[in-house]
N, CA, C and O atoms as a CHARMM CRD file, in Angstrom:
* protein
*
  212
    1    1 MET  N    202.92000  60.97400  53.09500 PROA 1      0.00000
    2    1 MET  CA   202.03900  60.05600  54.87300 PROA 1      0.00000
    3    1 MET  C    202.88100  60.14900  55.11000 PROA 1      0.00000
    4    1 MET  O    203.89100  59.92100  54.44300 PROA 1      0.00000
    5    2 LYS  N    202.76000  60.59800  56.37200 PROA 2      0.00000
    6    2 LYS  CA   203.59500  59.89100  57.26100 PROA 2      0.00000
    7    2 LYS  C    203.50700  58.86500  58.28200 PROA 2      0.00000
    8    2 LYS  O    204.30500  58.74000  59.21000 PROA 2      0.00000
    9    3 LEU  N    201.81800  57.65300  57.91200 PROA 3      0.00000
   10    3 LEU  CA   201.94100  56.91800  58.35100 PROA 3      0.00000
   11    3 LEU  C    202.52500  55.78500  57.44600 PROA 3      0.00000
   12    3 LEU  O    202.61200  54.70600  58.03300 PROA 3      0.00000
   13    4 GLU  N    202.99200  55.79100  55.99700 PROA 4      0.00000
   14    4 GLU  CA   203.54900  55.15500  54.77800 PROA 4      0.00000
   15    4 GLU  C    205.01100  54.40400  55.61700 PROA 4      0.00000
   16    4 GLU  O    205.29900  53.25800  55.27400 PROA 4      0.00000
   17    5 LYS  N    205.68800  54.94700  56.46000 PROA 5      0.00000
   18    5 LYS  CA   207.28600  54.39700  57.28300 PROA 5      0.00000
   19    5 LYS  C    206.55200  53.48600  58.41000 PROA 5      0.00000
   20    5 LYS  O    207.34400  53.35000  59.34200 PROA 5      0.00000
   21    6 TRP  N    205.48000  52.89400  58.63500 PROA 6      0.00000
   22    6 TRP  CA   204.66800  52.27700  59.72200 PROA 6      0.00000
   23    6 TRP  C    204.65800  50.89100  59.15900 PROA 6      0.00000
   24    6 TRP  O    204.94800  49.78500  59.61600 PROA 6      0.00000
   25    7 LEU  N    204.13800  51.41900  57.78900 PROA 7      0.00000
   26    7 LEU  CA   203.09100  50.15500  57.09500 PROA 7      0.00000
   27    7 LEU  C    204.34600  48.55300  57.43500 PROA 7      0.00000
   28    7 LEU  O    205.56700  48.51500  57.28400 PROA 7      0.00000
   29    8 HSD  N    203.42200  47.48300  57.89500 PROA 8      0.00000
   30    8 HSD  CA   203.87400  46.40000  58.28700 PROA 8      0.00000
   31    8 HSD  C    204.78600  46.18400  59.34000 PROA 8      0.00000
   32    8 HSD  O    205.09300  45.07500  59.77600 PROA 8      0.00000
   33    9 SER  N    205.20500  47.25300  59.73300 PROA 9      0.00000
   34    9 SER  CA   205.84700  47.52700  61.20200 PROA 9      0.00000
   35    9 SER  C    204.78800  46.93900  62.26800 PROA 9      0.00000
   36    9 SER  O    203.61100  47.20800  62.50800 PROA 9      0.00000
   37   10 SER  N    205.66600  46.06700  62.77500 PROA 10     0.00000
   38   10 SER  CA   205.41800  45.42100  64.40100 PROA 10     0.00000
   39   10 SER  C    205.02800  46.31000  65.32800 PROA 10     0.00000
   40   10 SER  O    205.87200  47.17900  65.54900 PROA 10     0.00000
   41   11 MET  N    203.68200  46.41100  66.16100 PROA 11     0.00000
   42   11 MET  CA   203.22600  47.37400  66.91000 PROA 11     0.00000
   43   11 MET  C    202.82600  46.79900  68.26100 PROA 11     0.00000
   44   11 MET  O    202.36900  45.66000  68.35300 PROA 11     0.00000
   45   12 LYS  N    202.97900  47.49100  69.16600 PROA 12     0.00000
   46   12 LYS  CA   202.77200  47.20600  70.72800 PROA 12     0.00000
   47   12 LYS  C    201.71800  48.03100  70.92500 PROA 12     0.00000
   48   12 LYS  O    201.96700  49.21900  70.71700 PROA 12     0.00000
   49   13 ILE  N    200.27200  47.68200  71.36600 PROA 13     0.00000
   50   13 ILE  CA   199.48600  48.90200  71.74100 PROA 13     0.00000
   51   13 ILE  C    199.12500  48.10200  72.88400 PROA 13     0.00000
   52   13 ILE  O    198.99600  46.88300  72.98700 PROA 13     0.00000
   53   14 GLU  N    198.94100  49.36100  74.02100 PROA 14     0.00000
   54   14 GLU  CA   198.60900  49.22700  75.25500 PROA 14     0.00000
   55   14 GLU  C    197.03500  49.60400  75.52700 PROA 14     0.00000
   56   14 GLU  O    196.87100  50.82000  75.63100 PROA 14     0.00000
   57   15 MET  N    195.86900  48.83300  75.66000 PROA 15     0.00000
   58   15 MET  CA   194.82500  49.61800  75.47000 PROA 15     0.00000
   59   15 MET  C    194.86000  50.11000  77.53300 PROA 15     0.00000
   60   15 MET  O    195.60900  49.84600  78.47300 PROA 15     0.00000
   61   16 THR  N    193.42800  51.00900  77.31600 PROA 16     0.00000
   62   16 THR  CA   193.05200  51.68300  78.71600 PROA 16     0.00000
   63   16 THR  C    193.00200  50.87200  79.49400 PROA 16     0.00000
   64   16 THR  O    193.52200  51.08000  80.59000 PROA 16     0.00000
   65   17 ASP  N    192.12700  49.20500  79.11900 PROA 17     0.00000
   66   17 ASP  CA   191.40600  48.23900  80.20600 PROA 17     0.00000
   67   17 ASP  C    192.58300  46.96200  80.24600 PROA 17     0.00000
   68   17 ASP  O    192.33400  45.75800  80.18100 PROA 17     0.00000
   69   18 GLY  N    193.80500  47.55100  80.36100 PROA 18     0.00000
   70   18 GLY  CA   194.66100  46.53900  80.41300 PROA 18     0.00000
   71   18 GLY  C    195.47000  45.67100  79.17600 PROA 18     0.00000
   72   18 GLY  O    196.64600  45.33200  79.30700 PROA 18     0.00000
   73   19 ARG  N    194.91500  45.46100  78.34100 PROA 19     0.00000
   74   19 ARG  CA   194.99200  44.35600  76.88400 PROA 19     0.00000
   75   19 ARG  C    196.10100  44.43300  76.42300 PROA 19     0.00000
   76   19 ARG  O    195.89800  45.58000  76.02500 PROA 19     0.00000
   77   20 THR  N    197.34300  44.20100  76.03800 PROA 20     0.00000
   78   20 THR  CA   198.60800  44.80000  75.08900 PROA 20     0.00000
   79   20 THR  C    197.70100  44.45400  73.85100 PROA 20     0.00000
   80   20 THR  O    196.69800  43.74100  73.85700 PROA 20     0.00000
   81   21 LEU  N    198.24100  45.07900  72.84500 PROA 21     0.00000
   82   21 LEU  CA   198.03500  43.50500  71.18500 PROA 21     0.00000
   83   21 LEU  C    199.01000  43.68300  70.43100 PROA 21     0.00000
   84   21 LEU  O    199.58600  44.77100  70.42700 PROA 21     0.00000
   85   22 VAL  N    199.27700  42.98300  69.88600 PROA 22     0.00000
   86   22 VAL  CA   201.03000  42.89900  69.41400 PROA 22     0.00000
   87   22 VAL  C    200.43700  42.26100  67.84200 PROA 22     0.00000
   88   22 VAL  O    199.88400  41.17500  67.66500 PROA 22     0.00000
   89   23 GLY  N    200.74800  43.28800  66.83900 PROA 23     0.00000
   90   23 GLY  CA   200.45300  42.98500  65.76100 PROA 23     0.00000
   91   23 GLY  C    201.35200  43.50300  64.17900 PROA 23     0.00000
   92   23 GLY  O    202.57700  43.45800  64.28800 PROA 23     0.00000
   93   24 SER  N    200.99100  43.80800  63.26900 PROA 24     0.00000
   94   24 SER  CA   201.85900  44.37600  61.79900 PROA 24     0.00000
   95   24 SER  C    200.74000  45.39400  61.86700 PROA 24     0.00000
   96   24 SER  O    199.56400  45.30600  62.22000 PROA 24     0.00000
   97   25 PHE  N    201.51800  46.42900  61.39700 PROA 25     0.00000
   98   25 PHE  CA   200.44300  47.83100  60.76200 PROA 25     0.00000
   99   25 PHE  C    199.74600  47.74400  59.67000 PROA 25     0.00000
  100   25 PHE  O    200.58100  47.88200  58.77600 PROA 25     0.00000
  101   26 VAL  N    198.79000  47.61000  59.22800 PROA 26     0.00000
  102   26 VAL  CA   198.12900  47.76600  58.17100 PROA 26     0.00000
  103   26 VAL  C    197.99900  49.00300  57.85600 PROA 26     0.00000
  104   26 VAL  O    198.66200  49.33600  56.87400 PROA 26     0.00000
  105   27 CYS  N    197.08000  50.18700  58.57500 PROA 27     0.00000
  106   27 CYS  CA   195.91500  50.94600  58.19400 PROA 27     0.00000
  107   27 CYS  C    195.59300  51.53500  59.22200 PROA 27     0.00000
  108   27 CYS  O    195.79500  51.01800  60.32100 PROA 27     0.00000
  109   28 THR  N    194.95600  52.88200  59.07000 PROA 28     0.00000
  110   28 THR  CA   193.89200  53.67000  60.34600 PROA 28     0.00000
  111   28 THR  C    192.64700  54.02300  58.91000 PROA 28     0.00000
  112   28 THR  O    192.72100  54.36600  57.73000 PROA 28     0.00000
  113   29 ASP  N    191.43400  53.64300  60.03400 PROA 29     0.00000
  114   29 ASP  CA   190.06100  53.93800  59.31700 PROA 29     0.00000
  115   29 ASP  C    189.70700  55.15300  59.22700 PROA 29     0.00000
  116   29 ASP  O    190.57000  56.00000  59.45800 PROA 29     0.00000
  117   30 ARG  N    188.61200  55.50200  58.93900 PROA 30     0.00000
  118   30 ARG  CA   188.05100  56.85600  58.48600 PROA 30     0.00000
  119   30 ARG  C    187.91300  57.57000  60.14300 PROA 30     0.00000
  120   30 ARG  O    188.05300  58.79100  60.21600 PROA 30     0.00000
  121   31 ASP  N    187.61100  56.69200  61.57800 PROA 31     0.00000
  122   31 ASP  CA   188.11300  57.27800  62.74000 PROA 31     0.00000
  123   31 ASP  C    188.79300  57.15100  63.31900 PROA 31     0.00000
  124   31 ASP  O    188.47700  57.00700  64.50100 PROA 31     0.00000
  125   32 ASN  N    190.63100  57.09200  62.85000 PROA 32     0.00000
  126   32 ASN  CA   191.72400  57.22200  63.18400 PROA 32     0.00000
  127   32 ASN  C    192.03200  56.15600  63.96700 PROA 32     0.00000
  128   32 ASN  O    192.96700  56.32900  64.74900 PROA 32     0.00000
  129   33 ASN  N    191.25200  54.63100  63.96200 PROA 33     0.00000
  130   33 ASN  CA   191.36500  53.28500  64.51000 PROA 33     0.00000
  131   33 ASN  C    192.97100  52.97800  63.97900 PROA 33     0.00000
  132   33 ASN  O    193.45000  53.48200  62.96400 PROA 33     0.00000
  133   34 ILE  N    193.69400  52.03000  64.90700 PROA 34     0.00000
  134   34 ILE  CA   194.60800  51.77200  64.28700 PROA 34     0.00000
  135   34 ILE  C    194.19200  49.99600  64.03100 PROA 34     0.00000
  136   34 ILE  O    193.39500  49.44000  64.78700 PROA 34     0.00000
  137   35 ILE  N    194.83100  49.29300  62.92100 PROA 35     0.00000
  138   35 ILE  CA   194.60700  48.48200  62.01300 PROA 35     0.00000
  139   35 ILE  C    195.52800  47.78900  62.29700 PROA 35     0.00000
  140   35 ILE  O    196.63600  48.32200  62.24000 PROA 35     0.00000
  141   36 LEU  N    195.44100  46.26900  62.73100 PROA 36     0.00000
  142   36 LEU  CA   196.48400  45.48900  62.85800 PROA 36     0.00000
  143   36 LEU  C    195.83500  44.46100  62.29800 PROA 36     0.00000
  144   36 LEU  O    194.65100  44.12500  62.25000 PROA 36     0.00000
  145   37 GLY  N    197.38900  43.79200  61.65500 PROA 37     0.00000
  146   37 GLY  CA   197.62100  42.22300  60.92100 PROA 37     0.00000
  147   37 GLY  C    198.02600  41.26600  61.56600 PROA 37     0.00000
  148   37 GLY  O    199.09400  41.27200  62.17900 PROA 37     0.00000
  149   38 SER  N    197.03600  40.07700  61.50600 PROA 38     0.00000
  150   38 SER  CA   198.10700  39.04500  62.57100 PROA 38     0.00000
  151   38 SER  C    198.44400  39.49300  64.07900 PROA 38     0.00000
  152   38 SER  O    199.57300  39.38200  64.55600 PROA 38     0.00000
  153   39 CYS  N    197.16500  40.09200  64.88200 PROA 39     0.00000
  154   39 CYS  CA   197.40200  40.25800  65.25200 PROA 39     0.00000
  155   39 CYS  C    197.09300  39.40600  67.13000 PROA 39     0.00000
  156   39 CYS  O    196.60300  38.32500  66.80400 PROA 39     0.00000
  157   40 THR  N    197.14500  39.41200  68.50900 PROA 40     0.00000
  158   40 THR  CA   197.59500  38.21600  69.45800 PROA 40     0.00000
  159   40 THR  C    197.32000  39.56500  70.51100 PROA 40     0.00000
  160   40 THR  O    197.99800  40.58400  70.63600 PROA 40     0.00000
  161   41 GLU  N    196.09600  39.16800  71.18600 PROA 41     0.00000
  162   41 GLU  CA   196.16500  39.83200  72.24000 PROA 41     0.00000
  163   41 GLU  C    196.74000  39.15500  73.38900 PROA 41     0.00000
  164   41 GLU  O    197.19700  38.01200  73.42500 PROA 41     0.00000
  165   42 HSD  N    196.63400  40.24800  74.58100 PROA 42     0.00000
  166   42 HSD  CA   197.81300  39.45800  75.78900 PROA 42     0.00000
  167   42 HSD  C    197.03100  40.16600  76.89800 PROA 42     0.00000
  168   42 HSD  O    196.60100  41.28500  76.61900 PROA 42     0.00000
  169   43 LEU  N    196.80500  39.70800  78.03000 PROA 43     0.00000
  170   43 LEU  CA   196.46100  40.02500  79.72900 PROA 43     0.00000
  171   43 LEU  C    197.40200  40.48500  80.62200 PROA 43     0.00000
  172   43 LEU  O    198.62200  40.34100  80.53600 PROA 43     0.00000
  173   44 ARG  N    196.87900  40.95300  81.34300 PROA 44     0.00000
  174   44 ARG  CA   197.73900  40.82600  82.26700 PROA 44     0.00000
  175   44 ARG  C    198.08000  39.81200  83.26400 PROA 44     0.00000
  176   44 ARG  O    197.19700  38.97700  83.46200 PROA 44     0.00000
  177   45 PRO  N    199.04800  39.70700  83.86700 PROA 45     0.00000
  178   45 PRO  CA   199.03300  38.20000  84.55600 PROA 45     0.00000
  179   45 PRO  C    198.66000  37.91300  85.79000 PROA 45     0.00000
  180   45 PRO  O    198.60100  36.82300  86.35900 PROA 45     0.00000
  181   46 ASP  N    198.27900  39.55400  86.35900 PROA 46     0.00000
  182   46 ASP  CA   197.39200  39.19300  87.88400 PROA 46     0.00000
  183   46 ASP  C    196.21700  39.22700  87.12700 PROA 46     0.00000
  184   46 ASP  O    195.66700  38.21600  87.56500 PROA 46     0.00000
  185   47 GLY  N    195.21500  39.83200  86.03500 PROA 47     0.00000
  186   47 GLY  CA   193.84300  39.66300  85.75700 PROA 47     0.00000
  187   47 GLY  C    193.31500  40.66800  86.61900 PROA 47     0.00000
  188   47 GLY  O    192.23600  40.55400  87.20100 PROA 47     0.00000
  189   48 ASN  N    194.12800  41.72200  86.70800 PROA 48     0.00000
  190   48 ASN  CA   193.79600  43.33900  87.40000 PROA 48     0.00000
  191   48 ASN  C    193.72300  43.96700  85.80900 PROA 48     0.00000
  192   48 ASN  O    194.60800  43.87800  84.95800 PROA 48     0.00000
  193   49 THR  N    192.50900  44.57000  85.69000 PROA 49     0.00000
  194   49 THR  CA   193.02600  45.54500  85.05100 PROA 49     0.00000
  195   49 THR  C    192.72900  47.12300  84.89600 PROA 49     0.00000
  196   49 THR  O    192.70300  47.76200  83.84300 PROA 49     0.00000
  197   50 PHE  N    192.42600  47.77400  86.71800 PROA 50     0.00000
  198   50 PHE  CA   192.64100  48.99500  87.21200 PROA 50     0.00000
  199   50 PHE  C    193.91800  48.74100  88.71100 PROA 50     0.00000
  200   50 PHE  O    194.02800  47.94200  89.64000 PROA 50     0.00000
  201   51 SER  N    194.68100  49.96200  88.19700 PROA 51     0.00000
  202   51 SER  CA   195.50800  49.65200  90.09100 PROA 51     0.00000
  203   51 SER  C    194.58200  50.62400  90.67400 PROA 51     0.00000
  204   51 SER  O    193.77500  51.39800  90.15900 PROA 51     0.00000
  205   52 ILE  N    194.93400  50.36300  91.95700 PROA 52     0.00000
  206   52 ILE  CA   194.48300  51.61300  92.80700 PROA 52     0.00000
  207   52 ILE  C    195.80200  51.73500  93.51100 PROA 52     0.00000
  208   52 ILE  O    196.56000  50.85900  93.92700 PROA 52     0.00000
  209   53 LEU  N    195.89600  53.27400  93.54400 PROA 53     0.00000
  210   53 LEU  CA   196.24700  54.10600  94.41100 PROA 53     0.00000
  211   53 LEU  C    196.31700  54.27100  95.46900 PROA 53     0.00000
  212   53 LEU  O    196.76500  55.33300  95.90100 PROA 53     0.00000
């Protein structure tokens, strides 16, 4: 399986709402959501979640 090479790898995931999650890849669920272990959440320093163009 292609995902096996990522098992226990450190991952940084940037969410569409501006949050960043950093953790260890554990698996995906049946809806293809990524499951991270030992995860920490980081918010943008400016507090803005949307950029205005």
